[in-house]
BADRENNU-602231 format. One line per 10 residues: number of its first residue (from 1); for each residue x, y, z of N, C-alpha, C. Coordinates in Angstrom, 2 decimals, padded with zeros to 5 digits. Layout:
BEGIN
NUM = X,Y,Z,X,Y,Z,X,Y,Z  ...
***
This chain:
BEGIN
1 = 000.86,-001.39,000.16,-000.04,-000.05,000.05,000.89,001.22,-000.06  001.92,001.44,000.61,002.93,002.27,000.67,003.54,002.78,-000.49  003.71,001.67,-001.53,004.14,001.88,-002.67,003.24,002.52,-003.63  002.07,002.36,-003.31,001.00,002.80,-004.36,000.80,004.41,-003.95  000.89,004.76,-002.66,000.75,005.97,-002.22,002.00,006.75,-002.65  003.12,006.12,-002.82,004.34,006.88,-003.10,004.12,007.30,-004.64  003.72,006.24,-005.17,003.38,006.28,-006.81,002.53,007.61,-006.95  001.48,007.45,-006.04,000.49,008.81,-006.22,000.99,009.89,-006.00  001.51,009.96,-004.97,002.44,011.22,-004.76,003.48,011.76,-005.99  003.96,010.97,-006.50,004.98,011.01,-007.58,004.26,011.50,-008.87
11 = 003.36,011.03,-009.02,002.29,011.49,-010.28,001.48,012.67,-009.84  001.16,012.81,-008.68,000.78,014.32,-008.44,001.85,015.49,-008.49  003.09,015.18,-008.18,004.07,016.41,-008.00,004.42,016.29,-009.61  004.43,015.33,-010.50,004.72,015.42,-011.73,003.73,016.37,-012.45  002.46,016.01,-012.11,001.23,016.76,-012.68,001.61,018.43,-012.29  001.84,018.49,-011.00,001.93,019.95,-010.47,003.09,020.46,-011.35  004.25,020.16,-011.44,005.37,020.39,-012.25,005.09,020.80,-013.60  004.41,019.82,-014.40,003.82,019.96,-015.79,002.91,021.12,-015.96  001.87,021.21,-014.93,000.96,022.27,-014.95,001.52,023.71,-014.71  002.61,023.96,-013.92,003.16,025.30,-013.56,004.25,025.51,-014.97
21 = 004.81,024.52,-015.49,005.72,024.66,-016.71,004.72,025.15,-018.01  003.53,024.77,-017.87,002.61,024.97,-019.09,001.92,026.43,-018.90  002.17,026.85,-017.86,001.66,028.49,-017.73,002.57,029.18,-018.33  003.92,028.96,-018.36,004.71,029.69,-019.10,004.66,029.48,-020.74  004.28,028.29,-021.22,003.80,028.04,-022.69,002.77,028.94,-022.90  001.73,028.98,-022.08,000.50,029.79,-022.36,001.04,031.26,-022.87  001.77,031.64,-021.84,002.35,032.97,-022.06,002.96,033.17,-023.51  003.91,032.08,-023.74,004.63,032.14,-025.12,003.87,031.95,-026.17  002.55,031.13,-026.20,001.58,030.93,-027.02,000.95,032.41,-027.27  000.47,033.09,-026.10,-000.38,034.41,-026.38,000.66,035.31,-027.14
31 = 002.11,035.50,-026.73,002.88,036.50,-027.24,002.96,036.32,-028.91  003.12,035.00,-029.26,003.06,034.45,-030.69,001.88,034.75,-031.35  000.69,034.71,-030.79,-000.60,035.12,-031.25,-000.63,036.63,-031.34  000.00,037.37,-030.44,-000.12,038.77,-030.56,000.87,039.20,-031.71  001.94,038.75,-031.96,002.84,038.78,-033.07,002.20,038.43,-034.29  001.51,037.48,-034.33,000.89,036.90,-035.76,-000.04,037.99,-036.13  -000.99,038.53,-035.30,-002.19,039.40,-035.32,-001.33,040.80,-035.85  -000.43,041.19,-035.17,000.28,042.45,-035.47,000.91,042.55,-036.77  001.72,041.54,-037.08,002.42,041.37,-038.40,001.27,041.30,-039.55  000.32,040.36,-039.42,-000.82,040.35,-040.49,-001.38,041.62,-040.92
41 = -001.62,042.69,-039.75,-002.09,043.77,-039.98,-001.30,044.85,-040.69  -000.01,044.81,-040.01,001.10,045.45,-040.73,001.57,045.12,-042.19  001.21,044.00,-042.32,001.44,043.44,-043.67,000.71,044.07,-044.61  -000.74,044.15,-044.31,-001.63,044.66,-045.03,-001.40,046.16,-045.14  -001.08,046.94,-044.42,-000.84,048.26,-044.29,000.49,048.45,-045.36  001.50,048.00,-045.32,002.52,048.33,-046.08,002.84,047.62,-047.10  001.91,046.46,-047.46,001.85,045.74,-048.59,003.45,044.67,-048.78  003.84,044.38,-047.41,004.90,043.35,-047.58,004.32,042.37,-046.69  004.97,040.93,-046.78,004.61,040.06,-045.89,005.43,039.70,-044.93  004.98,040.08,-043.79,005.86,039.86,-042.56,005.65,038.60,-041.63
51 = 004.41,037.99,-042.05,004.01,036.88,-041.25,004.41,035.78,-041.71  004.51,034.47,-040.84,004.80,033.32,-041.34,003.90,032.21,-040.88  003.86,031.19,-041.74,003.04,030.11,-041.30,003.76,029.11,-040.24  004.88,029.43,-040.14,005.57,028.59,-038.96,005.22,029.15,-037.54  004.96,030.28,-037.56,004.39,031.04,-036.22,003.06,030.48,-035.96  002.25,030.26,-036.83,000.79,029.86,-036.78,000.78,028.46,-036.54  001.58,027.95,-037.02,001.67,026.21,-036.69,002.30,026.14,-035.33  003.26,027.07,-034.86,003.73,026.92,-033.47,002.83,027.07,-032.46  002.09,028.00,-032.74,000.68,028.33,-031.86,000.01,027.14,-031.63  -000.36,026.48,-032.80,-001.20,025.38,-032.63,-000.73,024.27,-031.92
61 = 000.58,024.10,-032.29,001.23,022.84,-031.42,001.16,023.18,-029.93  001.66,024.70,-029.72,001.68,024.64,-028.10,000.03,024.68,-027.78  -000.97,025.14,-028.40,-002.21,024.94,-027.93,-002.40,023.30,-027.85  -002.10,022.46,-028.41,-002.32,021.29,-028.42,-001.69,020.66,-027.12  -000.33,020.86,-026.94,000.57,020.56,-025.71,-000.15,021.02,-024.47  -000.71,022.03,-024.33,-001.27,022.92,-023.30,-002.48,022.12,-023.05  -003.32,021.65,-024.04,-004.66,020.99,-023.97,-004.56,019.62,-023.36  -003.53,019.00,-023.93,-003.30,017.50,-023.54,-002.70,017.13,-022.42  -001.49,017.92,-022.13,-000.83,017.97,-020.75,-001.49,018.66,-019.98  -002.33,019.58,-020.16,-002.83,020.33,-018.97,-004.10,019.87,-018.45
71 = -004.52,018.76,-019.13,-006.08,018.10,-018.67,-005.77,017.45,-017.26  -004.80,016.80,-016.81,-004.46,016.19,-015.79,-004.32,017.19,-014.61  -003.64,018.34,-015.02,-003.29,019.22,-013.85,-004.96,019.91,-013.40  -005.33,020.32,-014.68,-006.93,020.91,-014.34,-007.75,019.82,-013.48  -007.79,018.77,-014.01,-008.61,017.65,-013.11,-008.28,017.51,-011.92  -006.97,017.67,-011.51,-006.35,017.67,-010.16,-006.74,018.66,-009.25  -006.82,019.87,-010.14,-007.26,021.22,-009.15,-008.86,021.33,-009.36  -009.64,020.54,-009.78,-011.05,020.80,-010.08,-011.27,022.05,-010.65  -010.57,022.20,-012.08,-010.85,023.25,-012.84,-011.67,023.29,-014.10  -012.26,022.03,-014.30,-013.02,021.91,-015.56,-014.28,022.29,-015.05
81 = -014.95,022.68,-016.00,-016.40,023.25,-016.09,-017.60,022.41,-015.66  -018.13,022.70,-014.68,-019.16,021.75,-014.16,-020.46,022.46,-014.34  -021.42,021.89,-014.91,-022.74,022.47,-015.11,-023.67,021.57,-014.34  -023.62,021.62,-012.90,-024.19,020.58,-011.95,-024.66,021.28,-010.54  -025.90,021.50,-010.48,-026.52,022.29,-009.18,-026.27,021.42,-007.94  -026.49,020.16,-008.13,-026.30,018.96,-006.99,-024.83,018.82,-006.46  -023.84,019.00,-007.45,-022.61,018.66,-007.10,-022.11,019.79,-005.96  -022.30,020.85,-006.43,-021.74,022.12,-005.49,-022.37,021.98,-003.94  -023.55,021.48,-003.98,-024.08,021.39,-002.40,-023.93,020.08,-001.77  -023.19,019.10,-002.53,-023.02,017.86,-001.96,-021.89,017.73,-000.95
91 = -022.19,016.67,-000.21,-020.90,016.46,001.01,-019.80,016.03,000.05  -018.62,016.19,000.73,-017.31,015.71,000.06,-017.40,014.18,-000.06  -017.74,013.42,000.41,-017.76,012.01,000.06,-018.73,011.66,-001.09  -019.87,012.47,-001.21,-020.55,012.23,-002.35,-019.73,012.99,-003.46  -019.17,014.00,-003.47,-018.38,014.70,-004.49,-017.24,013.56,-004.97  -016.75,012.94,-004.06,-015.69,011.78,-004.51,-016.46,010.92,-005.46  -017.40,010.37,-005.06,-018.20,009.13,-005.76,-018.61,009.68,-007.27  -019.10,011.04,-007.23,-019.39,011.52,-008.60,-017.84,011.63,-009.24  -016.99,011.93,-008.70,-015.90,012.13,-009.55,-015.40,010.68,-010.08  -015.38,010.14,-009.25,-014.94,008.34,-009.47,-015.88,008.02,-010.77
101 = -017.25,007.97,-010.54,-018.14,007.54,-011.43,-017.86,008.35,-012.78  -017.66,009.40,-012.72,-017.57,010.38,-013.80,-016.46,009.98,-014.64  -015.20,009.87,-014.10,-014.14,009.32,-014.69,-014.26,007.81,-015.18  -014.78,007.07,-014.47,-014.83,005.60,-014.80,-015.92,005.45,-016.39  -017.23,006.11,-016.02,-018.28,006.17,-016.85,-018.06,007.18,-018.23  -017.36,008.17,-018.11,-017.65,009.07,-019.27,-015.83,009.29,-019.71  -015.04,009.86,-018.77,-013.73,010.13,-018.98,-012.95,008.95,-019.76  -012.76,007.94,-019.19,-012.11,006.91,-019.76,-012.59,006.39,-021.09  -013.88,006.04,-021.00,-014.31,005.53,-022.43,-014.23,006.68,-023.34  -014.33,007.70,-023.16,-014.23,008.84,-024.07,-012.85,008.92,-024.85
111 = -011.74,009.02,-023.87,-010.25,008.69,-024.17,-010.02,007.75,-025.06  -010.46,006.33,-024.47,-010.35,005.22,-025.22,-010.85,005.19,-026.72  -012.08,005.70,-026.88,-012.72,006.04,-028.18,-012.07,006.90,-028.95  -011.44,007.89,-028.61,-010.67,008.78,-029.24,-009.38,008.15,-029.79  -008.74,007.59,-028.79,-007.49,006.72,-029.19,-007.73,005.66,-030.41  -008.86,005.14,-030.29,-009.30,003.95,-031.12,-009.62,004.54,-032.54  -010.33,005.68,-032.46,-010.64,006.29,-033.67,-009.64,007.00,-034.45  -008.54,007.44,-033.59,-007.58,008.24,-034.47,-006.13,007.54,-034.71  -006.06,006.43,-034.27,-004.97,005.40,-034.52,-004.78,005.12,-036.19  -005.93,004.78,-036.76,-005.77,004.56,-038.28,-005.08,006.00,-039.03
121 = -005.43,007.11,-038.40,-005.09,008.17,-039.38,-003.73,008.39,-038.67  -003.35,008.20,-037.43,-001.80,008.47,-037.07,-000.88,007.45,-037.91  -001.50,006.06,-037.97,-000.75,005.31,-038.63,-000.69,005.52,-040.11  -001.63,006.23,-040.80,-001.40,006.49,-042.21,-000.54,007.87,-042.25  -000.47,008.66,-041.21,000.49,009.78,-041.22,001.84,009.35,-041.17  002.11,008.30,-040.23,003.54,007.74,-040.07,003.82,007.22,-041.48  003.14,006.37,-041.83,003.41,005.50,-043.32,003.85,006.43,-044.22  002.91,007.59,-044.50,003.54,008.41,-045.51,004.53,009.54,-045.28  004.95,009.33,-044.07,006.02,010.46,-043.39,005.32,011.86,-043.70  003.96,012.15,-043.18,003.24,013.10,-043.27,003.80,014.33,-042.61
131 = 004.28,015.44,-042.99,004.56,016.56,-042.07,003.48,017.81,-042.52  003.59,018.69,-041.62,002.57,020.01,-041.92,003.40,020.98,-042.73
***
């Protein structure tokens, strides 16, 4: 049992470190977005192309990393949006059961479905050595 608790603490600490480092990636993504917007408008004004698809793609990659890696951090801190009147008024034990059942009945099956549906597309991309 102690080994499982140690593993749980290790995962929680890793989640915390990843979440905090992703906050800096959010800042970088916002700065790149501002740069893209300013250079696009400036390009229209002066008639010279100053923007690059590289920055737009970098912004999308950063968004994907933040979304995928930040999900566990957000889940740990209860930051996901809840549209539930009963949950906010429930006792702590009931909230824990709702969280467990929600994870087992909704989050895990949906995650597995997304993986199952996306594997053929990922395989095709790897076979054709697709790049953006």
